[in-house]
C-alpha positions as CSV (number, residue, x, y, z in Angstrom):
1,M,-96.1,-57.1,-31.4
2,D,-97.3,-60.3,-32.0
3,N,-95.5,-62.8,-29.6
4,K,-98.6,-65.3,-29.5
5,K,-96.4,-68.2,-30.9
6,A,-93.4,-67.8,-28.5
7,I,-95.7,-67.7,-25.6
8,D,-96.9,-71.2,-27.1
9,I,-93.5,-72.4,-27.2
10,L,-93.1,-71.6,-23.3
11,D,-96.3,-72.9,-22.3
12,N,-95.7,-75.9,-23.9
13,I,-92.3,-76.5,-22.9
14,K,-93.5,-76.2,-19.0
15,K,-95.5,-79.4,-19.3
16,V,-92.4,-81.0,-18.6
17,I,-90.4,-78.6,-17.2
18,L,-91.8,-77.8,-13.9
19,G,-91.0,-75.0,-11.6
20,K,-88.2,-73.3,-14.3
21,D,-90.2,-70.9,-16.4
22,D,-87.2,-68.4,-16.1
23,V,-84.8,-70.6,-17.3
24,I,-87.2,-72.0,-20.2
25,E,-87.7,-67.9,-21.2
26,K,-83.8,-67.5,-21.5
27,V,-83.1,-70.6,-23.6
28,L,-85.9,-69.2,-25.7
29,I,-84.4,-65.8,-25.9
30,A,-81.2,-67.3,-27.1
31,I,-83.2,-69.1,-29.7
32,L,-84.7,-65.6,-30.8
33,A,-81.4,-64.0,-30.2
34,R,-79.7,-66.6,-33.0
35,G,-77.5,-67.3,-29.7
36,H,-75.7,-70.9,-28.0
37,I,-76.3,-71.5,-24.3
38,L,-74.0,-73.2,-21.9
39,I,-75.7,-75.1,-18.8
40,E,-73.4,-75.5,-15.7
41,D,-75.5,-77.8,-13.8
42,I,-75.1,-81.7,-12.0
43,P,-76.9,-84.6,-13.9
44,G,-80.5,-85.4,-13.2
45,V,-82.1,-81.7,-13.0
46,G,-83.4,-82.1,-17.0
47,K,-80.9,-80.5,-19.4
48,T,-81.7,-83.4,-21.9
49,T,-85.5,-83.2,-21.2
50,L,-85.5,-79.7,-21.7
51,V,-83.7,-79.4,-24.9
52,K,-85.9,-82.1,-26.7
53,A,-88.8,-80.5,-25.4
54,L,-87.6,-77.3,-27.3
55,A,-86.8,-79.2,-30.4
56,K,-90.4,-80.9,-30.6
57,S,-91.9,-77.7,-29.6
58,M,-90.4,-76.2,-32.9
59,D,-90.4,-79.1,-35.1
60,L,-86.6,-78.9,-35.7
61,S,-84.4,-81.6,-36.2
62,Y,-82.2,-82.5,-33.1
63,K,-78.7,-84.6,-32.4
64,R,-77.2,-85.0,-29.0
65,V,-73.8,-86.1,-28.6
66,Q,-71.6,-87.7,-25.2
67,F,-68.4,-85.8,-25.3
68,T,-65.9,-88.1,-24.2
69,P,-61.9,-88.0,-24.5
70,D,-61.6,-90.1,-27.4
71,L,-64.1,-88.2,-29.2
72,M,-62.9,-86.9,-32.7
73,P,-63.6,-83.7,-34.4
74,S,-64.9,-85.8,-37.3
75,D,-67.2,-87.6,-34.9
76,I,-69.1,-84.2,-34.6
77,I,-68.5,-82.2,-38.4
78,G,-68.4,-85.8,-40.5
79,V,-65.6,-88.0,-42.4
80,S,-65.1,-88.1,-46.1
81,I,-65.4,-91.4,-47.2
82,Y,-64.3,-93.2,-50.4
83,D,-67.3,-94.4,-52.9
84,K,-65.6,-96.8,-54.8
85,D,-68.8,-96.9,-57.6
86,K,-68.6,-93.3,-58.0
87,G,-64.4,-93.5,-57.6
88,E,-64.0,-90.6,-55.6
89,F,-64.5,-89.1,-51.9
90,V,-67.9,-88.5,-50.5
91,F,-68.5,-86.4,-47.5
92,K,-70.7,-88.0,-44.9
93,K,-72.7,-85.6,-42.6
94,G,-72.1,-85.5,-39.1
95,P,-74.5,-84.6,-36.0
96,I,-73.3,-81.3,-36.1
97,F,-75.9,-81.0,-39.3
98,N,-79.1,-80.6,-37.2
99,Q,-80.9,-77.4,-35.7
100,I,-80.4,-78.1,-32.5
101,F,-77.2,-80.0,-31.2
102,L,-76.9,-80.9,-27.7
103,A,-72.8,-81.4,-26.7
104,D,-73.4,-83.4,-23.4
105,E,-70.6,-82.8,-20.8
106,I,-68.3,-80.8,-23.5
107,N,-65.4,-79.9,-21.3
108,R,-64.9,-83.7,-21.3
109,T,-63.3,-83.9,-24.5
110,S,-60.2,-82.3,-26.1
111,P,-59.5,-79.1,-27.1
112,K,-59.5,-80.1,-30.5
113,T,-62.8,-81.5,-30.8
114,Q,-64.2,-78.6,-28.4
115,S,-62.7,-76.1,-31.3
116,S,-64.4,-78.1,-33.9
117,L,-67.7,-76.5,-33.0
118,L,-66.3,-73.0,-32.9
119,Q,-67.1,-72.2,-36.8
120,A,-70.3,-73.6,-36.9
121,M,-71.3,-71.3,-33.5
122,E,-69.8,-68.3,-35.2
123,E,-70.7,-68.6,-38.9
124,G,-73.8,-71.2,-39.4
125,E,-71.2,-73.2,-41.7
126,I,-68.8,-76.0,-41.7
127,S,-65.5,-76.5,-43.9
128,T,-64.4,-79.6,-45.4
129,E,-61.6,-80.8,-47.9
130,E,-64.5,-80.8,-50.0
131,G,-65.9,-77.5,-49.7
132,D,-68.1,-75.8,-47.2
133,Y,-72.0,-76.5,-46.2
134,I,-74.6,-74.0,-44.6
135,L,-75.8,-75.0,-41.6
136,E,-79.5,-75.3,-41.5
137,K,-81.8,-72.5,-40.0
138,P,-82.4,-72.2,-37.2
139,F,-79.2,-73.3,-35.6
140,F,-78.8,-73.8,-31.9
141,V,-75.9,-75.5,-30.1
142,L,-76.5,-76.1,-26.3
143,A,-73.9,-77.2,-24.5
144,T,-73.3,-78.9,-21.1
145,Q,-70.9,-79.4,-18.2
146,N,-70.6,-80.1,-14.9
147,P,-69.2,-77.8,-12.5
148,L,-68.6,-80.2,-9.7
149,E,-66.5,-82.7,-11.6
150,Y,-63.1,-81.3,-13.1
151,Q,-60.6,-84.4,-13.2
152,G,-59.9,-85.6,-16.4
153,T,-61.9,-82.5,-18.1
154,F,-60.8,-79.8,-20.4
155,P,-61.7,-76.2,-19.2
156,L,-63.1,-74.3,-22.0
157,P,-60.9,-71.5,-23.4
158,E,-61.8,-67.5,-23.1
159,A,-62.3,-67.8,-27.1
160,Q,-64.5,-70.5,-27.1
161,L,-66.8,-69.4,-23.8
162,D,-67.1,-66.0,-25.5
163,R,-69.2,-67.7,-28.7
164,F,-71.9,-68.6,-25.9
165,L,-74.8,-66.3,-25.4
166,M,-75.4,-67.1,-22.1
167,C,-74.8,-69.4,-19.4
168,L,-77.5,-70.9,-17.2
169,S,-77.8,-73.2,-14.3
170,I,-81.5,-75.0,-14.1
171,G,-80.9,-75.9,-10.5
172,Y,-82.9,-78.2,-8.3
173,P,-86.5,-77.6,-8.2
174,D,-88.7,-76.5,-5.3
175,M,-90.4,-79.0,-3.1
176,K,-93.5,-78.3,-4.6
177,Y,-92.7,-78.8,-8.1
178,E,-90.3,-81.8,-7.2
179,M,-93.6,-83.6,-5.7
180,E,-95.4,-82.7,-8.9
181,I,-92.9,-84.4,-10.2
182,L,-92.5,-87.3,-8.9
183,K,-96.5,-87.6,-9.2
184,N,-96.6,-87.2,-13.2
185,H,-93.7,-89.3,-13.8
186,Q,-94.5,-92.0,-15.8
187,S,-97.7,-90.4,-16.8
188,I,-99.1,-88.1,-19.8
189,K,-97.0,-85.3,-18.9
190,N,-94.0,-86.7,-20.7
191,L,-92.0,-85.9,-23.6
192,E,-94.1,-88.5,-25.9
193,D,-97.1,-85.8,-25.8
194,I,-95.0,-82.5,-26.3
195,E,-96.6,-81.7,-30.0
196,P,-95.0,-79.4,-32.8
197,V,-96.5,-75.6,-32.1
198,V,-94.8,-73.8,-34.5
199,T,-92.9,-74.6,-37.6
200,Q,-89.1,-73.8,-38.7
201,E,-90.5,-71.2,-40.7
202,D,-92.6,-69.2,-37.7
203,I,-88.8,-69.2,-35.5
204,L,-87.3,-67.5,-38.6
205,N,-90.2,-64.5,-38.6
206,M,-90.1,-64.3,-34.8
207,Q,-85.9,-63.8,-35.2
208,L,-86.7,-60.8,-38.1
209,M,-89.5,-59.5,-35.7
210,V,-86.8,-59.3,-33.2
211,D,-84.2,-57.6,-35.5
212,S,-86.8,-55.0,-35.7
213,I,-87.1,-54.1,-32.3
214,N,-86.7,-50.3,-31.7
215,V,-83.5,-49.7,-29.6
216,H,-83.2,-45.9,-28.3
217,D,-79.3,-44.6,-28.6
218,D,-79.4,-44.3,-24.9
219,I,-79.9,-47.8,-24.2
220,L,-77.1,-48.6,-26.4
221,E,-74.9,-46.2,-24.0
222,Y,-76.3,-48.0,-21.2
223,I,-74.8,-51.1,-22.7
224,I,-71.7,-49.9,-23.7
225,N,-71.0,-48.3,-19.9
226,I,-71.9,-51.8,-18.7
227,A,-69.1,-53.4,-20.8
228,N,-66.8,-50.4,-20.0
229,T,-67.4,-50.8,-16.3
230,T,-66.4,-54.6,-16.1
231,R,-63.2,-53.8,-18.2
232,N,-61.7,-51.2,-15.7
233,C,-63.2,-53.1,-12.6
234,K,-60.4,-53.6,-10.3
235,D,-61.9,-57.1,-9.1
236,L,-62.0,-58.4,-12.7
237,Q,-58.9,-59.7,-14.9
238,L,-61.4,-59.8,-18.2
239,G,-63.9,-57.8,-18.7
240,A,-67.3,-57.8,-21.2
241,S,-65.9,-58.1,-25.2
242,P,-67.4,-56.1,-27.9
243,R,-69.4,-59.6,-28.6
244,A,-70.5,-59.5,-25.2
245,S,-71.9,-55.9,-25.6
246,I,-73.4,-57.0,-28.8
247,D,-74.9,-60.3,-27.2
248,L,-76.5,-57.9,-24.5
249,L,-78.3,-56.2,-27.0
250,K,-79.5,-58.8,-28.8
251,T,-80.9,-60.4,-25.8
252,S,-82.5,-57.5,-24.9
253,K,-84.3,-57.5,-28.0
254,A,-85.3,-60.7,-27.5
255,K,-86.6,-60.0,-23.9
256,A,-88.6,-56.7,-25.0
257,F,-90.2,-59.5,-28.2
258,L,-91.6,-61.9,-25.5
259,E,-92.9,-59.0,-23.3
260,G,-95.0,-57.9,-26.2
261,R,-93.2,-54.6,-27.2
262,N,-91.5,-53.4,-30.3
263,Y,-89.0,-51.3,-28.0
264,V,-86.2,-52.3,-25.4
265,I,-86.4,-50.8,-21.9
266,P,-83.3,-50.5,-19.5
267,D,-84.6,-53.1,-17.4
268,D,-84.5,-55.9,-20.6
269,A,-80.7,-55.1,-20.8
270,K,-80.0,-55.1,-16.8
271,N,-82.1,-58.8,-16.8
272,M,-79.8,-60.3,-19.5
273,V,-76.7,-59.0,-17.8
274,P,-76.0,-61.6,-15.7
275,P,-76.7,-64.8,-17.9
276,V,-74.9,-62.7,-20.8
277,L,-71.9,-61.6,-19.1
278,N,-71.4,-64.1,-16.0
279,H,-68.9,-66.7,-18.1
280,R,-67.3,-64.4,-19.8
281,L,-65.3,-62.6,-16.8
282,I,-62.3,-63.4,-14.9
283,L,-62.1,-62.6,-11.4
284,S,-58.7,-61.1,-10.3
285,P,-56.5,-62.7,-8.0
286,E,-57.0,-60.4,-5.6
287,A,-61.0,-61.0,-5.9
288,R,-60.5,-64.8,-5.4
289,I,-58.6,-64.1,-2.3
290,E,-61.3,-62.2,-0.7
291,R,-63.7,-65.0,-2.0
292,K,-66.0,-62.6,-4.1
293,T,-68.4,-64.1,-6.9
294,I,-68.9,-62.8,-10.5
295,D,-72.7,-62.5,-9.9
296,E,-71.2,-60.2,-6.6
297,I,-69.3,-57.9,-9.0
298,L,-72.0,-57.9,-11.8
299,E,-74.6,-56.8,-8.8
300,E,-71.8,-54.0,-7.9
301,V,-71.1,-53.1,-11.6
302,L,-74.7,-52.2,-12.4
303,N,-75.4,-50.2,-9.2
304,Q,-72.5,-48.2,-10.6
305,V,-74.1,-47.3,-14.1
306,F,-76.6,-45.0,-14.4
307,I,-80.0,-45.9,-15.6
308,P,-81.3,-43.7,-18.4
309,V,-85.4,-42.7,-18.7
310,I,-86.1,-43.5,-22.2
311,S,-89.3,-42.0,-23.8
312,Y,-90.5,-43.7,-27.3
313,E,-93.2,-41.1,-27.6
């Protein structure tokens, strides 16, 4: 399985995002799996820089929108404007009509505006009074929210959280990498020096290669068992949805592709469980009282599920 171009993307982004190889890899996995990402993190850790580096590396159109309480759905999707010369309404496309769309602080806008992203994320198209518009592929939404500030925010409903393939946190850099960041500040290692390493066609071809990755039935059963275990867990009020199972399969295939394999192994699925499931599960009241975390429960779930031994020979 030729994954050279995917590795080129990773290496290119690592020039400006130091010490976060695992996060960069998961973001690329989401792209290859045709998914969207929610980043829950504090300001200043490089979220916007990561997305810009990704867009430039893949030579894709990019738009960032700061979500605020007064933002309207038309500010995202677009608006119909009357053209007096033509004597008719003309639809002016909004920022969602970019291949990479950054919804910054998505929980600071109203549920009405948040929901305007649902059709685009799920179906890759926008419906207006003038008709349906297909979004250019690949299409990728990356949303951010601050996990520490909740005053004046609108938490995303479960239906919208389930549309995100993964939920990630970049976190603070290690001291040695922060030293490099300071030394390289305003030096050659900045976004202006990032050049495209793949084309739009390359991305679409890699997505097709991911689709063709072989998955043994025992792997499918392993994924189903993980999902069922969360649904029957006493510490969880809400378990993994069927969409979550599908997303776990898609990311497992993308992970195998990045590893240079044309088949999925159990570790691919196991490694993708935390980022794919952690934002979709809801703790039971008893688990909250006991101060349990989703990550702890997912670790218990993985320990309970039998790991198959697969042979592709």
